[in-house]
Backbone of each chain as ProteinMPNN parsed JSONL, in Angstrom:
{"seq_chain_A": "MITVSVELYAVARELAGTSRMKVAIPDGGTTSDLLETMSRECPALGPWAKHLRIAVNREYVEAPRALNERDEIALIPPVSGG", "coords_chain_A": {"N_chain_A": [[31.878, 17.781, -20.735], [30.509, 15.654, -18.188], [27.79, 13.404, -17.373], [26.445, 12.558, -14.283], [24.92, 10.134, -12.039], [22.965, 10.602, -9.031], [22.333, 9.401, -6.056], [20.052, 10.37, -3.351], [19.632, 10.496, 0.2], [17.79, 10.39, 3.094], [17.779, 13.397, 4.836], [18.822, 14.792, 2.855], [17.517, 13.945, 0.693], [14.962, 14.759, 1.344], [15.324, 17.743, 1.277], [16.137, 18.211, -1.329], [14.12, 17.216, -2.804], [13.765, 14.833, -4.199], [14.847, 11.625, -4.84], [16.901, 10.84, -6.556], [19.292, 12.288, -8.833], [20.397, 13.726, -11.782], [23.526, 14.996, -12.711], [25.532, 17.361, -14.283], [28.875, 17.586, -14.714], [32.147, 18.893, -15.186], [34.343, 17.228, -17.629], [36.354, 14.877, -15.936], [35.865, 15.923, -13.65], [35.494, 16.175, -9.978], [34.517, 14.755, -6.77], [34.24, 16.851, -5.102], [33.746, 19.035, -6.909], [31.291, 17.854, -7.91], [29.707, 18.208, -5.535], [29.79, 21.043, -5.098], [28.442, 21.864, -7.533], [25.984, 20.592, -7.159], [24.829, 21.951, -4.983], [24.511, 24.589, -5.967], [22.744, 23.979, -7.871], [20.622, 23.206, -6.496], [19.946, 24.76, -4.059], [18.997, 24.501, -1.232], [20.462, 22.399, -0.36], [22.831, 23.524, -0.034], [23.765, 24.538, 2.87], [24.034, 21.908, 4.231], [26.118, 20.959, 2.692], [28.826, 20.769, 3.54], [28.616, 18.848, 5.495], [27.809, 16.537, 4.468], [28.665, 13.267, 3.42], [30.368, 11.623, 0.606], [29.643, 8.641, -1.164], [31.035, 6.433, -3.378], [30.603, 3.966, -5.533], [29.717, 2.517, -3.455], [31.588, 3.028, -1.461], [32.906, 4.956, 1.096], [34.096, 8.136, 0.326], [36.66, 9.972, 1.066], [38.681, 12.175, 0.351], [38.878, 14.401, -2.47], [37.84, 13.002, -5.497], [38.107, 11.779, -8.765], [35.219, 11.501, -11.012], [33.339, 9.222, -12.991], [30.984, 8.409, -15.619], [29.766, 6.105, -15.011], [29.981, 5.406, -12.269], [28.456, 4.645, -9.114], [26.939, 6.66, -7.341], [26.335, 8.343, -4.209], [24.688, 10.516, -1.69], [25.521, 11.102, 1.493], [24.105, 11.987, 4.545], [24.695, 12.956, 7.797], [24.875, 9.956, 9.655], [22.514, 7.508, 11.214], [21.956, 5.058, 12.257], [21.236, 1.85, 13.956]], "CA_chain_A": [[30.957, 17.672, -19.573], [29.848, 14.375, -18.018], [26.664, 13.441, -16.462], [26.564, 11.48, -13.342], [23.552, 9.968, -11.399], [23.422, 10.592, -7.67], [21.329, 9.014, -5.02], [20.133, 11.216, -2.212], [19.162, 9.79, 1.17], [17.332, 11.219, 4.393], [17.474, 14.924, 4.938], [19.165, 15.429, 1.669], [16.519, 13.582, -0.311], [13.828, 15.578, 1.53], [15.749, 18.985, 0.809], [16.178, 18.143, -2.735], [12.675, 16.761, -3.262], [14.055, 13.742, -5.099], [15.871, 10.398, -4.408], [17.889, 10.595, -7.449], [19.59, 13.549, -9.548], [21.494, 13.602, -12.689], [24.22, 16.263, -12.414], [26.368, 17.625, -15.202], [30.032, 18.208, -14.267], [33.151, 18.71, -16.343], [35.087, 15.93, -17.701], [37.594, 14.742, -14.877], [35.326, 16.55, -12.378], [35.657, 15.352, -8.727], [33.381, 14.74, -5.754], [33.999, 18.306, -4.804], [32.896, 19.765, -8.005], [29.909, 17.429, -7.765], [29.019, 18.624, -4.39], [29.619, 22.427, -5.299], [27.286, 21.863, -8.638], [24.509, 20.243, -6.529], [24.568, 23.051, -4.018], [24.158, 25.623, -6.8], [21.387, 23.651, -8.635], [19.659, 22.794, -5.302], [20.278, 25.758, -2.803], [18.586, 23.742, 0.003], [21.57, 21.398, 0.165], [24.123, 24.149, 0.407], [24.021, 24.464, 4.354], [24.46, 20.874, 4.535], [27.28, 20.414, 1.899], [30.128, 20.321, 4.366], [28.354, 17.641, 6.411], [27.531, 15.328, 3.467], [29.722, 12.302, 2.939], [29.848, 11.017, -0.644], [29.77, 7.446, -1.357], [31.197, 6.178, -4.728], [30.48, 2.759, -5.673], [29.387, 1.814, -2.158], [32.506, 3.176, -0.419], [32.967, 6.606, 1.433], [35.348, 8.913, -0.318], [37.086, 11.331, 1.891], [39.429, 13.115, -0.393], [38.239, 14.634, -3.75], [38.141, 11.874, -6.282], [37.463, 12.036, -10.178], [34.151, 10.686, -11.192], [32.901, 9.069, -14.416], [29.506, 8.47, -15.615], [29.187, 4.702, -14.388], [30.028, 5.486, -10.941], [27.12, 4.617, -8.379], [27.221, 7.862, -6.267], [25.243, 8.664, -3.21], [25.113, 11.583, -0.852], [25.356, 10.408, 2.806], [23.993, 12.867, 5.445], [25.028, 12.129, 9.22], [24.124, 8.679, 9.82], [21.918, 7.472, 12.864], [21.42, 3.715, 12.445], [21.709, 1.257, 15.304]], "C_chain_A": [[30.518, 16.032, -19.477], [28.468, 14.386, -17.192], [26.485, 12.394, -15.541], [25.119, 11.412, -12.515], [23.938, 9.947, -9.846], [22.201, 10.345, -6.97], [21.317, 9.937, -3.856], [19.21, 10.261, -1.033], [18.627, 10.679, 2.285], [17.062, 12.56, 4.097], [17.964, 15.511, 3.485], [18.126, 15.056, 0.655], [15.363, 14.576, 0.059], [14.072, 17.113, 1.138], [15.695, 18.992, -0.645], [14.989, 17.881, -3.555], [12.732, 15.525, -4.268], [15.122, 12.78, -4.613], [16.963, 10.231, -5.319], [18.016, 11.874, -8.514], [20.517, 13.157, -10.438], [22.108, 15.041, -12.73], [25.227, 16.293, -13.504], [27.625, 18.057, -14.566], [30.949, 18.139, -15.283], [33.846, 17.308, -16.343], [36.202, 15.851, -16.523], [36.96, 15.473, -13.596], [35.338, 15.639, -11.07], [34.336, 15.433, -7.813], [33.185, 16.195, -5.294], [33.34, 19.073, -5.727], [31.588, 19.201, -8.097], [29.106, 18.141, -6.601], [28.551, 20.306, -4.551], [28.425, 22.452, -6.447], [25.878, 21.673, -7.968], [24.059, 21.392, -5.756], [24.137, 24.236, -4.877], [22.753, 25.231, -7.261], [20.31, 23.359, -7.624], [20.229, 23.82, -4.043], [19.881, 25.266, -1.538], [19.666, 22.954, 0.396], [22.629, 22.155, 0.474], [24.525, 24.238, 1.967], [24.558, 23.255, 4.786], [25.697, 20.213, 3.87], [28.453, 19.964, 2.581], [29.82, 19.018, 5.396], [28.0, 16.416, 5.728], [28.764, 14.57, 3.317], [29.394, 11.96, 1.631], [30.41, 9.683, -0.5], [30.017, 7.104, -3.023], [31.347, 4.589, -4.841], [30.602, 1.824, -4.348], [30.534, 1.784, -1.041], [32.762, 4.53, -0.193], [34.256, 7.133, 0.623], [35.584, 10.188, 0.372], [37.831, 12.305, 1.304], [38.885, 13.197, -1.806], [38.751, 13.604, -4.834], [37.366, 12.124, -7.622], [36.35, 11.05, -10.312], [34.129, 10.229, -12.628], [31.309, 8.391, -14.246], [28.939, 7.139, -15.143], [29.425, 4.369, -13.079], [28.549, 5.373, -10.231], [27.401, 5.725, -7.224], [26.208, 8.142, -5.313], [25.714, 9.739, -2.215], [24.579, 11.091, 0.493], [25.109, 11.45, 3.855], [24.422, 12.077, 6.65], [24.301, 11.041, 9.356], [23.49, 8.51, 11.243], [21.349, 5.976, 12.663], [21.749, 3.11, 13.619], [20.614, 1.497, 16.149]], "O_chain_A": [[30.254, 15.325, -20.45], [28.155, 15.319, -16.452], [26.361, 11.261, -16.007], [24.362, 12.371, -12.366], [24.966, 9.418, -9.425], [21.159, 10.955, -7.21], [22.381, 10.303, -3.357], [18.303, 9.489, -1.344], [19.122, 11.805, 2.341], [16.245, 12.9, 3.242], [17.522, 16.573, 3.049], [17.875, 15.871, -0.233], [14.821, 15.195, -0.857], [13.11, 17.745, 0.702], [15.108, 19.949, -1.151], [14.846, 18.226, -4.728], [11.808, 15.292, -5.048], [16.149, 13.159, -4.051], [17.931, 9.55, -4.98], [17.007, 12.403, -8.979], [21.404, 12.366, -10.118], [21.427, 16.065, -12.773], [25.829, 15.237, -13.698], [27.48, 18.996, -13.783], [30.714, 17.423, -16.256], [33.919, 16.498, -15.419], [36.873, 16.853, -16.278], [37.631, 15.552, -12.567], [35.191, 14.421, -11.18], [33.322, 16.065, -8.108], [32.059, 16.664, -5.131], [32.384, 19.767, -5.38], [30.674, 19.982, -8.362], [27.971, 18.585, -6.778], [27.448, 20.781, -4.276], [27.437, 23.131, -6.167], [24.888, 22.379, -8.157], [22.9, 21.784, -5.897], [23.266, 24.927, -4.348], [21.767, 25.951, -7.101], [19.138, 23.286, -7.991], [20.965, 23.368, -3.165], [20.564, 25.705, -0.613], [19.814, 22.817, 1.61], [23.467, 21.657, 1.226], [25.697, 23.979, 2.239], [25.461, 23.283, 5.621], [26.234, 19.192, 4.3], [29.034, 18.922, 2.278], [30.695, 18.354, 5.952], [27.898, 15.35, 6.336], [29.831, 15.146, 3.106], [28.196, 11.949, 1.35], [31.446, 9.479, 0.133], [29.2, 7.517, -3.845], [32.241, 4.033, -4.203], [31.273, 0.806, -4.18], [30.609, 1.008, -0.088], [32.851, 5.3, -1.15], [35.259, 6.456, 0.398], [34.905, 11.212, 0.296], [37.649, 13.435, 1.757], [38.455, 12.173, -2.336], [39.954, 13.413, -5.01], [36.222, 12.578, -7.644], [36.441, 9.921, -9.831], [34.849, 10.803, -13.444], [30.69, 8.024, -13.247], [27.737, 7.047, -14.895], [29.168, 3.242, -12.653], [27.58, 5.946, -10.73], [28.127, 5.456, -6.266], [25.065, 8.162, -5.768], [26.902, 9.879, -1.926], [23.413, 10.726, 0.642], [26.192, 11.952, 4.154], [24.526, 10.851, 6.651], [23.083, 11.105, 9.19], [23.82, 9.173, 12.227], [20.168, 5.809, 12.97], [22.513, 3.701, 14.382], [20.654, 1.143, 17.327]]}, "seq_chain_B": "MIRIVTTPIDIGEVLNSIRDAAAGGTALFVGTTRNHAEGKEVVALEYEAYIPMAQKVLEDIAVAAGAKWKTTRISIVHRIGRLMVGEASVAVAVSSAHRREAFEACRYCIDTLKRDAPIWKKEHFAGGSAWSGGNDPPADRPQRLGMQ", "coords_chain_B": {"N_chain_B": [[25.307, -14.13, 9.584], [24.052, -11.68, 8.147], [22.027, -9.092, 7.656], [19.747, -6.721, 6.157], [16.541, -6.002, 7.242], [12.994, -5.956, 6.657], [10.765, -6.668, 8.337], [9.59, -7.702, 11.532], [12.472, -8.212, 13.945], [13.682, -11.509, 14.391], [14.769, -12.509, 17.154], [15.539, -15.11, 18.225], [16.021, -16.338, 15.921], [18.417, -15.079, 15.169], [19.947, -15.635, 17.288], [20.177, -18.34, 16.946], [21.6, -18.657, 14.617], [24.381, -18.059, 15.205], [25.186, -20.152, 16.644], [27.437, -22.649, 17.762], [29.537, -25.318, 18.215], [31.954, -25.01, 18.987], [31.83, -22.758, 20.673], [31.948, -20.943, 23.661], [30.311, -19.187, 24.649], [28.072, -16.332, 24.236], [27.378, -13.223, 23.137], [24.921, -10.805, 22.849], [23.561, -7.983, 21.543], [20.596, -5.894, 21.62], [19.299, -3.406, 20.012], [16.657, -1.079, 20.819], [13.583, 0.846, 20.169], [13.31, 3.665, 21.886], [11.213, 5.559, 23.978], [11.529, 8.38, 24.116], [13.343, 11.381, 22.867], [15.555, 13.964, 22.553], [14.215, 15.328, 24.697], [11.507, 14.982, 23.971], [8.477, 13.253, 23.517], [8.579, 10.11, 21.63], [6.73, 8.8, 19.188], [6.856, 6.912, 16.966], [9.119, 5.504, 14.886], [11.147, 5.763, 12.029], [13.29, 4.024, 9.863], [15.826, 4.326, 7.466], [17.685, 3.091, 4.679], [20.639, 3.032, 2.764], [20.697, 0.53, 1.037], [22.156, -1.453, -0.509], [24.811, -0.461, 0.127], [24.752, -0.413, 2.848], [24.471, -3.377, 3.556], [26.983, -4.096, 2.588], [28.738, -2.679, 4.427], [27.912, -3.403, 6.958], [28.597, -6.255, 6.522], [31.421, -5.956, 6.216], [32.092, -4.794, 8.747], [31.646, -6.965, 10.273], [33.527, -8.674, 9.488], [35.734, -7.443, 10.028], [35.788, -7.299, 12.833], [35.956, -10.236, 13.464], [38.428, -10.377, 12.686], [39.854, -8.97, 14.466], [39.181, -9.883, 17.098], [39.243, -13.298, 18.522], [36.748, -14.978, 17.405], [33.788, -16.899, 16.934], [31.302, -16.863, 15.446], [29.557, -14.353, 13.836], [26.631, -12.243, 13.904], [24.513, -9.835, 12.231], [21.717, -7.944, 12.244], [19.775, -5.532, 10.819], [16.985, -3.601, 10.837], [14.506, -1.7, 8.881], [12.236, 0.661, 8.073], [9.03, 1.46, 9.232], [8.81, 1.387, 12.792], [7.541, 0.724, 15.814], [7.399, 2.16, 19.227], [9.579, 0.515, 21.441], [10.075, -1.593, 19.752], [12.502, -3.859, 18.198], [15.245, -2.446, 16.626], [17.808, -3.186, 15.771], [19.94, -5.902, 15.874], [22.789, -7.49, 17.373], [24.94, -10.357, 17.488], [27.413, -12.31, 18.74], [29.342, -15.036, 18.899], [31.75, -16.95, 20.856], [34.77, -18.66, 21.828], [35.404, -17.875, 24.346], [34.124, -15.686, 26.722], [35.037, -12.864, 26.856], [35.938, -12.213, 24.446], [33.552, -12.164, 22.983], [32.027, -10.173, 24.191], [33.548, -7.974, 23.663], [33.668, -7.795, 20.875], [31.187, -7.774, 20.123], [30.49, -5.247, 21.081], [32.131, -3.6, 19.536], [31.113, -3.976, 17.144], [28.441, -2.917, 17.118], [29.033, -0.257, 18.047], [30.645, 0.66, 15.542], [28.76, 0.156, 13.713], [26.921, 2.244, 14.165], [28.42, 4.361, 13.609], [29.316, 4.313, 10.976], [27.494, 2.895, 9.404], [25.414, 3.304, 6.507], [22.864, 4.271, 7.315], [19.527, 5.743, 8.407], [17.724, 7.261, 10.942], [14.52, 8.425, 11.581], [12.68, 10.438, 13.818], [9.419, 10.223, 14.904], [7.408, 12.566, 16.467], [4.753, 13.796, 18.754], [3.964, 16.267, 17.534], [5.304, 16.415, 15.015], [8.087, 15.663, 13.073], [11.374, 14.482, 12.881], [14.634, 14.183, 11.646], [17.232, 12.028, 13.073], [19.433, 13.596, 15.302], [18.74, 16.063, 14.16], [16.811, 18.434, 11.911], [18.186, 20.338, 11.086], [21.548, 21.58, 9.61], [24.523, 20.598, 11.548], [26.086, 22.799, 12.447], [24.275, 24.908, 12.595], [22.569, 24.471, 14.474], [20.542, 25.468, 17.318], [22.098, 26.535, 20.36], [22.499, 23.999, 22.742], [21.679, 23.695, 26.297], [23.018, 22.046, 29.119], [23.08, 18.331, 29.472], [23.063, 16.017, 26.933]], "CA_chain_B": [[24.02, -13.856, 8.985], [24.189, -10.198, 7.924], [20.772, -8.712, 6.92], [18.714, -5.642, 6.6], [15.115, -6.431, 6.967], [11.719, -4.909, 6.822], [10.0, -7.267, 9.268], [10.311, -7.69, 13.018], [13.792, -9.014, 14.092], [13.498, -12.593, 15.071], [16.054, -12.634, 17.996], [15.566, -16.574, 18.308], [16.803, -16.751, 14.563], [19.697, -14.34, 15.326], [20.904, -16.466, 18.315], [20.526, -19.761, 16.363], [22.69, -18.337, 13.455], [25.762, -17.987, 15.703], [25.236, -21.227, 17.497], [28.503, -23.311, 17.357], [30.002, -26.403, 19.144], [33.278, -24.475, 19.708], [31.522, -21.394, 21.319], [31.391, -21.114, 24.822], [29.621, -17.849, 25.15], [27.246, -15.556, 23.23], [27.064, -11.816, 23.484], [23.744, -10.546, 22.018], [23.046, -6.634, 21.714], [19.477, -5.67, 20.825], [18.638, -2.073, 20.045], [15.331, -1.081, 20.731], [13.281, 2.065, 19.877], [12.85, 4.285, 22.956], [9.864, 6.554, 23.822], [11.957, 9.765, 24.173], [14.604, 11.886, 22.251], [15.623, 15.395, 22.524], [13.184, 15.761, 25.541], [10.271, 14.95, 23.502], [7.987, 11.843, 23.448], [8.523, 9.604, 20.369], [5.474, 7.904, 18.931], [7.272, 6.067, 16.118], [10.602, 5.797, 14.318], [11.401, 5.139, 10.638], [14.681, 3.77, 9.525], [15.96, 4.306, 6.02], [19.007, 2.798, 4.602], [21.175, 2.869, 1.341], [20.611, -0.901, 1.331], [23.315, -2.168, -0.997], [26.069, -0.052, 0.823], [24.709, -0.807, 4.434], [24.809, -4.573, 3.664], [28.3, -4.168, 2.606], [29.391, -2.027, 5.672], [27.72, -4.418, 8.097], [29.667, -7.376, 6.363], [32.868, -5.494, 6.564], [32.188, -4.826, 10.055], [31.647, -8.444, 11.018], [34.976, -9.384, 9.114], [36.922, -6.7, 10.915], [35.481, -7.838, 14.456], [36.4, -11.533, 13.443], [39.798, -10.337, 12.454], [40.27, -8.207, 15.785], [38.931, -10.883, 18.295], [38.967, -14.618, 18.311], [35.188, -15.017, 17.684], [33.333, -18.2, 16.225], [30.36, -16.465, 14.396], [28.864, -13.023, 14.245], [25.475, -12.067, 13.006], [24.092, -8.451, 12.405], [20.373, -7.706, 11.47], [19.194, -4.254, 11.096], [15.465, -3.439, 10.489], [14.465, -0.588, 8.392], [10.821, 0.942, 7.764], [8.595, 2.177, 10.655], [8.83, 0.871, 13.927], [6.678, 1.402, 17.026], [8.331, 2.318, 20.366], [9.805, -0.811, 21.887], [10.485, -2.699, 18.848], [14.005, -3.893, 18.019], [15.747, -2.018, 15.359], [19.133, -3.991, 15.389], [20.476, -7.022, 16.703], [24.03, -7.951, 17.075], [25.162, -11.473, 18.379], [28.691, -12.765, 18.527], [29.707, -16.184, 19.745], [33.394, -17.279, 20.801], [35.223, -19.75, 22.885], [35.438, -17.37, 25.631], [33.206, -14.499, 26.883], [35.61, -11.55, 26.764], [36.041, -11.562, 23.034], [32.321, -11.905, 22.508], [31.573, -9.04, 24.786], [34.385, -6.788, 23.04], [33.42, -7.698, 19.48], [29.889, -7.195, 19.96], [30.277, -3.673, 21.469], [32.65, -2.979, 18.361], [30.208, -4.224, 15.891], [27.244, -1.904, 17.27], [29.654, 1.041, 17.802], [31.109, 1.025, 14.424], [27.625, 0.091, 12.804], [26.301, 3.399, 14.577], [29.363, 5.44, 13.15], [29.693, 4.079, 9.609], [26.362, 2.163, 8.388], [24.55, 4.257, 5.621], [21.2, 4.032, 7.757], [19.176, 6.953, 9.056], [16.538, 7.094, 11.723], [13.758, 9.471, 11.692], [11.94, 10.287, 14.852], [8.046, 10.829, 14.971], [6.837, 13.071, 17.948], [3.262, 14.14, 18.497], [3.772, 17.427, 16.76], [6.051, 16.518, 13.873], [9.251, 14.672, 13.113], [12.864, 14.85, 12.564], [15.877, 13.115, 11.435], [17.918, 11.993, 14.294], [20.325, 14.64, 15.027], [18.086, 17.229, 13.735], [16.583, 18.776, 10.63], [19.209, 21.531, 10.503], [23.049, 21.144, 9.792], [25.003, 20.673, 12.791], [26.585, 24.211, 12.928], [23.184, 25.859, 12.629], [21.738, 24.304, 15.506], [20.742, 26.347, 18.47], [22.947, 25.687, 21.47], [21.766, 23.377, 23.862], [22.135, 23.697, 27.624], [22.891, 20.733, 29.9], [23.425, 17.1, 29.022], [22.347, 15.651, 25.647]], "C_chain_B": [[24.05, -12.278, 9.086], [22.98, -9.802, 7.049], [20.398, -7.281, 7.245], [17.463, -6.134, 6.078], [14.149, -5.315, 7.151], [10.624, -5.382, 7.747], [10.582, -7.245, 10.6], [11.517, -8.5, 13.085], [13.355, -10.365, 14.891], [14.823, -12.926, 16.051], [16.492, -14.236, 18.042], [16.469, -16.953, 16.913], [18.247, -16.266, 14.657], [20.601, -15.202, 16.299], [21.134, -17.894, 17.663], [21.629, -19.596, 15.351], [24.112, -18.324, 13.879], [25.861, -19.121, 16.558], [26.569, -22.041, 16.812], [29.031, -24.189, 18.378], [31.183, -25.781, 19.852], [33.203, -23.264, 20.457], [31.194, -21.779, 22.624], [30.524, -20.026, 25.489], [28.91, -17.211, 24.051], [26.898, -14.23, 23.764], [26.214, -11.361, 22.53], [23.547, -8.924, 22.57], [21.694, -6.36, 20.923], [19.1, -4.23, 21.182], [17.286, -1.808, 19.771], [15.041, 0.519, 20.829], [12.63, 2.623, 21.236], [11.813, 5.296, 22.887], [10.27, 7.916, 23.98], [13.208, 10.147, 23.362], [14.434, 13.215, 22.29], [14.525, 15.947, 23.552], [11.81, 15.486, 25.268], [9.941, 13.45, 23.429], [7.878, 11.381, 21.986], [7.398, 8.69, 20.201], [5.896, 6.802, 18.029], [8.546, 6.312, 15.66], [10.669, 5.364, 12.86], [12.845, 5.124, 10.226], [14.679, 3.633, 8.068], [17.462, 3.715, 5.747], [19.443, 2.929, 3.0], [21.385, 1.19, 1.361], [21.878, -1.589, 0.907], [24.6, -1.984, -0.348], [26.062, -0.603, 2.283], [25.099, -2.31, 4.591], [26.325, -4.868, 3.468], [29.151, -3.666, 3.834], [29.002, -3.032, 6.735], [28.664, -5.711, 7.823], [31.011, -7.039, 6.732], [32.988, -5.344, 8.091], [32.431, -6.084, 10.961], [33.088, -9.109, 10.766], [35.881, -8.689, 9.874], [36.737, -7.094, 12.519], [36.036, -9.264, 14.415], [37.93, -11.462, 13.274], [40.485, -9.79, 13.962], [40.181, -9.256, 17.012], [38.752, -12.39, 17.723], [37.4, -14.981, 18.376], [34.881, -16.358, 16.754], [32.273, -17.528, 15.123], [29.945, -15.046, 14.894], [27.653, -12.734, 13.371], [24.88, -10.405, 13.371], [22.827, -8.312, 11.503], [19.856, -6.211, 11.842], [17.829, -4.13, 10.358], [15.361, -2.118, 9.929], [12.684, -0.586, 8.089], [10.341, 1.547, 8.985], [8.393, 1.204, 11.628], [8.113, 1.568, 15.009], [7.776, 1.314, 18.125], [8.311, 0.93, 20.979], [10.224, -1.974, 21.06], [12.12, -2.69, 18.685], [14.287, -3.295, 16.565], [17.072, -2.754, 14.87], [19.431, -5.003, 16.311], [21.998, -7.366, 16.268], [24.462, -9.225, 17.999], [26.479, -11.906, 17.765], [28.917, -13.902, 19.518], [31.393, -16.273, 19.716], [33.567, -18.191, 21.755], [35.086, -18.953, 24.278], [34.627, -16.053, 25.825], [33.9, -13.121, 26.488], [35.676, -11.206, 25.301], [34.529, -11.518, 22.672], [31.762, -10.636, 23.055], [32.216, -7.809, 23.879], [33.926, -6.77, 21.523], [32.044, -7.557, 19.324], [29.616, -5.837, 20.079], [31.078, -3.289, 20.089], [31.807, -3.121, 17.339], [29.166, -3.028, 16.095], [27.976, -0.579, 17.247], [29.916, 1.443, 16.475], [29.871, 0.99, 13.335], [27.023, 1.882, 13.027], [27.182, 4.5, 13.876], [29.242, 5.483, 11.679], [28.35, 3.582, 8.715], [25.648, 3.337, 7.67], [23.027, 3.949, 5.909], [21.003, 5.203, 8.637], [17.845, 6.614, 9.759], [15.839, 8.475, 11.852], [12.762, 9.372, 12.849], [10.426, 11.044, 14.751], [7.567, 11.322, 16.241], [5.348, 13.328, 17.666], [2.985, 15.469, 17.524], [4.679, 17.538, 15.514], [7.141, 15.443, 13.784], [10.385, 15.192, 12.456], [14.012, 13.963, 12.517], [16.753, 13.209, 12.576], [19.138, 12.866, 14.251], [19.83, 15.873, 14.614], [17.714, 17.362, 12.452], [17.627, 19.802, 9.967], [20.642, 21.059, 10.51], [23.411, 21.351, 11.119], [25.256, 22.007, 13.449], [25.5, 25.23, 13.256], [22.382, 25.689, 13.886], [21.602, 24.984, 16.599], [21.364, 25.586, 19.661], [22.098, 25.2, 22.396], [22.459, 23.523, 25.147], [21.954, 22.286, 28.294], [23.155, 19.474, 29.033], [22.393, 16.811, 27.82], [21.254, 14.668, 26.198]], "O_chain_B": [[24.07, -11.744, 10.195], [22.922, -10.133, 5.864], [20.644, -6.725, 8.315], [17.235, -6.556, 4.944], [14.326, -4.183, 7.601], [9.651, -4.661, 7.968], [11.732, -6.891, 10.86], [11.621, -9.459, 12.32], [12.728, -10.27, 15.946], [15.78, -13.57, 15.621], [17.672, -14.56, 17.906], [17.426, -17.728, 16.908], [19.178, -16.97, 14.267], [21.797, -15.411, 16.093], [22.181, -18.514, 17.851], [22.533, -20.43, 15.303], [25.001, -18.545, 13.057], [26.8, -19.031, 17.349], [26.744, -22.084, 15.594], [28.963, -23.749, 19.526], [31.415, -25.952, 21.049], [34.214, -22.704, 20.88], [30.396, -22.681, 22.881], [30.135, -20.035, 26.657], [29.175, -17.583, 22.908], [26.184, -14.122, 24.76], [26.582, -11.436, 21.358], [23.409, -8.649, 23.762], [21.652, -6.569, 19.711], [18.697, -3.86, 22.285], [16.732, -2.174, 18.735], [15.815, 1.335, 21.328], [11.582, 2.142, 21.666], [11.547, 5.854, 21.822], [9.351, 8.735, 23.991], [14.075, 9.292, 23.181], [13.325, 13.712, 22.098], [13.952, 16.994, 23.25], [10.949, 15.682, 26.127], [10.787, 12.563, 23.316], [7.239, 12.043, 21.167], [7.153, 7.847, 21.065], [5.362, 5.712, 18.231], [9.11, 7.342, 16.028], [10.021, 4.338, 12.654], [13.523, 6.152, 10.255], [13.816, 3.01, 7.448], [18.342, 3.893, 6.589], [18.586, 2.922, 2.116], [22.456, 0.775, 1.804], [22.592, -2.201, 1.702], [25.412, -2.896, -0.192], [27.033, -1.114, 2.84], [25.868, -2.648, 5.491], [26.871, -5.772, 4.101], [30.18, -4.258, 4.162], [29.927, -3.481, 7.411], [29.385, -6.168, 8.71], [31.683, -7.751, 7.479], [33.997, -5.783, 8.644], [33.12, -6.214, 11.972], [33.68, -9.852, 11.549], [36.818, -9.297, 10.392], [37.711, -7.13, 13.271], [36.662, -9.558, 15.433], [38.641, -12.384, 13.674], [41.534, -10.247, 14.416], [41.117, -9.378, 17.802], [38.206, -12.627, 16.646], [36.907, -15.261, 19.469], [35.71, -16.766, 15.941], [32.506, -17.728, 13.931], [29.98, -14.664, 16.064], [27.701, -12.986, 12.167], [24.832, -9.906, 14.495], [22.839, -8.509, 10.288], [19.592, -5.836, 12.985], [17.715, -4.63, 9.239], [16.108, -1.279, 10.432], [12.01, -1.603, 7.926], [11.125, 2.113, 9.747], [7.8, 0.171, 11.317], [8.076, 2.794, 15.116], [8.793, 0.626, 18.043], [7.284, 0.256, 21.053], [10.622, -3.057, 21.488], [12.848, -1.74, 18.975], [13.664, -3.616, 15.554], [17.327, -2.874, 13.671], [19.146, -4.891, 17.504], [22.365, -7.493, 15.1], [24.331, -9.108, 19.217], [26.685, -11.896, 16.552], [28.729, -13.783, 20.728], [32.13, -15.816, 18.842], [32.645, -18.541, 22.492], [34.631, -19.546, 25.256], [34.56, -15.35, 24.817], [33.262, -12.321, 25.802], [35.495, -10.047, 24.928], [34.298, -10.604, 21.881], [30.989, -10.019, 22.322], [31.543, -6.867, 23.461], [33.828, -5.668, 20.983], [31.695, -7.158, 18.212], [28.759, -5.245, 19.424], [30.424, -2.463, 19.454], [31.812, -2.191, 16.531], [29.089, -2.191, 15.196], [27.566, 0.253, 16.437], [29.477, 2.541, 16.132], [29.917, 1.635, 12.287], [26.765, 2.596, 12.058], [26.616, 5.552, 13.578], [29.078, 6.567, 11.119], [28.219, 3.86, 7.523], [25.326, 4.314, 8.345], [22.19, 3.531, 5.109], [21.85, 5.661, 9.404], [17.011, 5.845, 9.282], [16.449, 9.496, 12.17], [12.043, 8.376, 12.93], [10.312, 12.253, 14.55], [7.313, 10.495, 17.117], [4.809, 13.122, 16.579], [1.945, 15.629, 16.885], [4.828, 18.64, 14.987], [7.028, 14.4, 14.427], [10.402, 16.125, 11.653], [14.233, 13.09, 13.356], [17.04, 14.304, 13.059], [19.833, 12.88, 13.235], [20.596, 16.829, 14.736], [18.164, 16.521, 11.674], [17.844, 20.024, 8.776], [20.979, 20.206, 11.332], [22.794, 22.135, 11.84], [24.864, 22.359, 14.562], [25.68, 26.195, 13.998], [21.64, 26.57, 14.322], [22.702, 25.243, 17.088], [21.225, 24.39, 19.917], [21.115, 25.801, 22.83], [23.69, 23.493, 25.186], [20.999, 21.536, 28.092], [23.451, 19.657, 27.853], [21.238, 17.231, 27.739], [20.45, 14.143, 25.427]]}, "name": "protein", "num_of_chains": 2, "seq": "MITVSVELYAVARELAGTSRMKVAIPDGGTTSDLLETMSRECPALGPWAKHLRIAVNREYVEAPRALNERDEIALIPPVSGGMIRIVTTPIDIGEVLNSIRDAAAGGTALFVGTTRNHAEGKEVVALEYEAYIPMAQKVLEDIAVAAGAKWKTTRISIVHRIGRLMVGEASVAVAVSSAHRREAFEACRYCIDTLKRDAPIWKKEHFAGGSAWSGGNDPPADRPQRLGMQ"}
């Protein structure tokens, strides 16, 4: 297992009650595994899961991507800047 | 100049930042906080950003705009924190030799920022507050009749 650190923003942060979560996923676990695990550990995020984008090292990741412990990961709810 | 700021945007400073002797025109877009949203009166707004990534996304947008149109300079400033109605949340300024490129690049920058920048707006109403787009996931929202 590896432990990744995830930053949460906006509605994701409010639902999880924290702006940062440490999440354990299997070695070679992907962004999809991460979302699944986070939805299990924090059921309030569940309904939002398919609307959350994931950013890894400050870039949006659209297809499942393997993660490692040093990645900077963020959950990105639908944006509303501007 | 590409910046995320926490204090009121100085439009004069934004315009100064894109001055260039080669420029024949400047297009400026200023986004301001309006007093209504979803049929309700807005009393204040809060903007939040994943700052390092927002900075990067705004820089990438300016570079992309400069590659698509022949522009001289581009500045984008987005404010975060609590804003009162009427205050500027974002300014995009583009200078170019000719006005067509300035208008088009300016529009591209604000449209792309709104689509891609990891920045979120929370609207405060008299009776509560909600993230722009709602506190519920998109599919779960009650159907709305009529125009948005």
